[in-house]
N, C-alpha and C positions, 0 to 999 in steps of 0.2 A: 509732371516731367521729371527726369532724373536729373539728380545733381551728384557730384563725387566729393567726398572728402578728401580724398588725396589724388587730384587730378595729375599729378606728375606720373604716375604710374602708368597712365594712358599712352605716354609718349613710347613706351615698351612696345606697343602695338607694331611699331615700323620692324620688329624682328619678324612679323608674320610675312611680308613680302620678301624680306632678305633671305628666309630660311627657303621660302618657296623658288627663289631664282637659284639658289645654291642646289636645291633639289633638281629642277631643269638641268642645271649644268653637269651635275653626277649623272644624271640619266642618259645625257648625250654622251658623255665620255664612255658609259658602259655599252651603249649601242655600238660605238665605234669600234671599242675592244672587241665585241661579240663577233662582228664582221669579220675580222681578223681570222676568226676560228673557221669560218665557213659560212654556207649559205644559210640566211635565217630561217628558211623553210625547214631546212635539213635539222637546224639546231632547235627548232620548236618539237620537232618529232622526238628528237633525243632528250628532250626535257619535258614530258608530258605533264608533270606536276606543277611547273611553273606557271604561276597566273599573272598576267598583265595588268589587271585591274586591281587585284587584292591589295598590293603595295601602295598604289595610289590612294585607295580608301583609307587604310591604315594611316598614311602620311595626314590626310587632309583632317581625319579625326582628330589626330594629335594636334595639327594647328588651331581647329577649332577649340578643343580643350584649352589650348595655351592663351588663345585670346580671351577666352571667358575667364581664366584665371587671371590675367592681367586687369581685367575689368572689375572681378571679384576683390583684388587688392587696393582698387582704386575707391573702394567702400561705396557702391551706388547707393543713394538715398532718395527717397520720395515722399514727397508731401508736406507742407509747412504753413503754419498760420499762426498769427498773433490772437492769443485767447486771454479773457480775464478769468481767473481761477479764484474761487471763494473757499477758505479753511477756516477753520474752527481752532481758536488757540488763545493767547494772552500776550500781553505785553510787559516785559520786564527790564527795568532800567537798574542796572548793576553799579552802586557806587563803592568803589573800592579804595580803601585809605594806603596811601602808599608814603606816609611820614617814616621816618627813621627808625621809630619804635615798633614799626611792623617787620623789622631784620631780627627781632629777638627771638630767640629759639627755643623757648618753653613748649612751643609747638613744633613738631619736627615735620620739615626740615628747618621751617621758620614760620614765623605768623604770616609773610607775605606768600612765600610759596605753598603754604597750606591752603592759604585763600584762592589762589590761582588754581590749585587742583580741583578744590570745591566747585569753583565757578566753570570749569572745562567738564567736569562730571556733570553739572547741572544742563550746560547747553548740549550734552550727548543726549540727555532724555528729552530735550526739546524736539517736537516734530512740526507742529503747525503754527509756532510761537514766534515771536518777535524778541530781539535782544538787543540792547544797547550797552554803553558801558562809559562811566564817568570816573574818573579818578581825583583825588583830593589828598591834600595835606593841609598847610596853610592856606592854599587857593585850590580852585577846583576847575576841570574844564572837561568838556566831552572827548574822551578817546576813541569812540565809535559811535556814530549815529545808530539809532535803532534799526535793525534790518532782520531779515530773516536768513541771511548768508552766514551759517554758523561756522562755516571755514575761515572765514574773514575774522570772525569773534574770536576766535582761537587764535589765530595769528595775531592779532593786536594783543591779546591777553599775556601772550608769551612775551612781547616786548617791553612789558610794564615795569618799571624800576623806579625806585624813590627819587633818582636824579632827575625824573622829568619835571618836579616842582623843587624850585630852589627854597619857597617860603615854608618853614616848618610849622606844624600845628595841626590841629584836627577839626578843620572847618566843616563839620557835618551838615550844618545848616546851609550852607552855601550848596554843598552837593546834593543836598534833597531838592533845592531850588531849582537847580541846572538840570536835574533829572526828571523832575515835574514838568518843565518845558520842552522836553524830548520827545513827549508821546505823539503819537499821531492824532489826526483829529476824528477818527472814527468813533462811532457811538456802541453802545452795548458791548465793550469790551473789557475784560477783567485785567487790571493794570496794578502792577506793583513796583516799588522801590526796595532794592535789597541793597541795605547798608551794610560792608563787612569792614569792621574795625577794632580796634582796641580801646577807643575811647579815650586814650590820653590825651593831656592838654586841650580838653574840649573848650571851645570858644564860646559857647553859649549860643542860644536861639534855635537849637536843634528840634526842641520839641515843639516850638511855635512853627516851625517848616514843616514838621511832620503833622501836625496839626491841620494845617492849612492844605496839606496833600491829602489828608483823610477827607475834609470837605468837598473836594473835587473828585470824590470816588477812588483815589489811589492809595492802597494799603502799604505802610512802611513797614518793613521786616528789617530786624537789626541782627547780625550775625557778630557776637563777641568773640574774637579771636585771642586765645593766650591765657594767662593765668592770673587770677588776684593777687596771688601771693608775688608776682613781680619777677622780672628776669633781667638779666644786662644785656646790653644792645650791643653787638659787634660791630667795631670801626671798619672791618674791612681788610685790616692790617695784620689780624692775629691777635688783636687785643679787644676790648671793650672800651665803648664811650665814656668819658668822664667830665665832670662838671669843673666849674671855675676853681674848687678846691682841690681838684685832682681825685675825687671819689669817683668811684664807677656810678653811672647813671642807671637806675632800676625803673624798668617799665612794667606797670601792672595794669591788668584790665579793668576798666571802670565798668562793671557789671550795673548798678544802679542806674548811671545816665542812659545805658544802653537798654535797660528795661523802661525807663520813662519816655524815650523816643519811641520806641516800639508801640506802646501802650497809646500815646498822643497820636500815632498814625494807624492805630486800628489794625496793626499787624500782630507781630510774635516776636519775643526775643528767643535766639537760639545760642547755646554755648558751643562753640568750635574748640575742640580738643584734639587729642591724637587717636579717637575713634572715629567712626564713620556714622555715628548717631545725627551729627548736625544734618549730614546731606540727606539722610531718611526724613528728618524732621521739616527740612525745608521743601522736599519734593511733596510731601504730604499737605504743605500749607499751600503751595501752589496749585495743586489739584483741586482745592477748594474755592480758588478763584472762577469767577464767571467766565465762561468761554463763548466769545462772541466770533462772529465773522470777520475773518482778516481777508482783505482783497488785495491781489497785487496782479500786475500784468505779466504775464509768463510766455515767452517764446517756446511755443512747443518744439519738440524735438523732431527731426527727420526719422522717418521709419526705414531703419537699415535692410536693406534687398539683397545682400551678399549670400544670404543663406541659399537662395534660390539659384544665384549662378554657381556656388559651391556644389548643389545637387546635380545640375547639368554638366558641370566639368566631371563629377564623379560618374555620372552613367556614360558620357563619351569615351573615357578611359576604360571602363568594363567592355563596352564594345570594341573598341580597339584591340584589348587583349583576346576577345572572342574570335575576332576576324584572324585567319592565318595568313600568311603570306604564300604560302604554297596550297594546292587545291587538296582539299581533304578527301582522302579514299572512299571514305563512308560515304560521301555525298558528291562524287564524280560524275552521277546522272544528274544531279541538281545544276543547272546552268544559269546561277544568279546573275553572272556579268556577262554572259555570251551576248552578242549582237545578233538580231533577229536578221 
């Protein structure tokens, strides 16, 4: 059966009887005016090319086209069912460091913004995969549960800010543990935890957490953002953060720690700088993961039927144009509308 995406348009169908009544009223007035000129039979002889039925045919062709056009605007659709679809893909949990040190600008536009762009491009490359998001600093929590809704993933990603977590630090261990508990229970699926951090103020336990993930079949990749040489941290007021002595705080990427965590997690360490090499390396690593079947319940889309109505409208308009109001002299002997 048909359903309509925009059923309010169907109320416009009331125009058809209204226009028909106006048509009958206009015909009645026209006949009264013609009677004033003389006998109808005499007028008919004086106007041999005037057809009585052709204008009626053209009018109702236009009304039929208008009715179908209204139905087309209501977007008729047919067919619906709930189906279970199986797709090949991987599951990836992204653990993103949002500590204040990620504001450093040794990577343009900043470590955090560069990380967001990298994750967004990674999600753009996903097709049959699932992704989740964990944010961490001195503490960690799930920002987005694992999902195949990439639009929501990118929306949540844009709303990430260091202000989400008041406790400062870099608790990578907690971020890995939360990510590890966030995967689905499906079997034979490649899984990865992608930690994006500068590794500063590392609180310990990260290599142990990564090793635990590896034992459960989840590989841990670490993306180190920033420069090992260090960079000041903007304070948001045009200056830079300072310590208790008034000296500028310099934040440096802890590459050794990042490598150790990635090695313990059976993954790879990737340095994120101002080039796109990190993006390419990460994509290459993810393609190596075993891709299993991800099943999800999907509501199938209704099939649009407006195209068929559009074709009918076009045909009716073509016929209406071809039908002349007056009799065609070339076809005067053809009595299409003459009563027997």
